[in-house]
C-alpha positions in Angstrom: -8.1 11.6 71.5 -4.3 11.9 71.0 -2.1 9.0 70.8 1.4 9.1 72.3 4.3 8.8 70.0 6.1 5.5 70.2 9.7 5.9 71.1 12.1 4.6 68.4 13.7 1.4 69.4 17.4 1.6 70.0 19.6 -0.3 67.7 20.5 -3.8 68.6 23.6 -4.1 70.8 25.1 -6.7 68.5 24.3 -4.9 65.3 25.8 -1.7 66.7 29.2 -3.4 67.5 29.1 -6.0 64.7 29.5 -8.9 67.2 28.7 -12.5 66.4 27.6 -14.9 69.1 29.1 -18.4 69.3 28.6 -21.2 71.7 32.3 -21.1 72.5 31.8 -18.0 74.5 29.5 -19.0 77.3 30.3 -15.8 79.4 29.0 -13.7 76.5 25.8 -15.8 76.3 25.2 -15.5 80.0 24.7 -11.8 79.7 21.4 -12.6 77.9 20.1 -15.1 80.4 18.3 -14.6 83.7 19.5 -16.0 87.0 17.5 -19.2 86.5 19.3 -19.9 83.2 16.4 -18.9 80.9 17.0 -16.9 77.7 15.7 -13.3 78.1 13.0 -12.2 75.8 13.6 -9.7 73.0 12.1 -6.8 74.8 14.5 -7.4 77.8 17.7 -8.2 75.8 17.1 -5.4 73.3 18.2 -7.5 70.4 16.8 -7.5 66.9 14.9 -10.6 65.7 17.9 -11.9 63.7 20.2 -11.8 66.7 17.6 -13.1 69.1 17.2 -16.2 66.9 21.0 -16.5 66.7 21.3 -16.2 70.5 18.7 -18.9 71.1 20.5 -21.2 68.7 23.9 -20.7 70.3 22.6 -21.1 73.9 21.0 -24.4 72.9 24.3 -25.6 71.4 26.2 -24.5 74.5 23.8 -26.4 76.7 24.2 -29.6 74.6 27.9 -29.3 75.0 27.6 -28.7 78.7 29.1 -25.3 78.5 25.9 -23.8 80.0 23.5 -25.5 82.4 19.9 -26.3 81.4 18.7 -25.0 84.7 20.4 -23.4 87.8 19.8 -24.9 91.2 18.9 -22.4 93.9 
């Protein structure tokens, strides 16, 4: 039985462009959130583990400072 080769994971978008996320840029953070305001998982956002943790931390800070909503009303 042959196993299929796993495709190599693309490099993280943030590592590629050497970008740092901050809570002061809510528009940048919204790119990694779904329409309900939840943070996208790693497999959907295509971020490395380091940047996924950084993203979660910055989104939570932005929510505390009321730059991002906790949930979006439909």
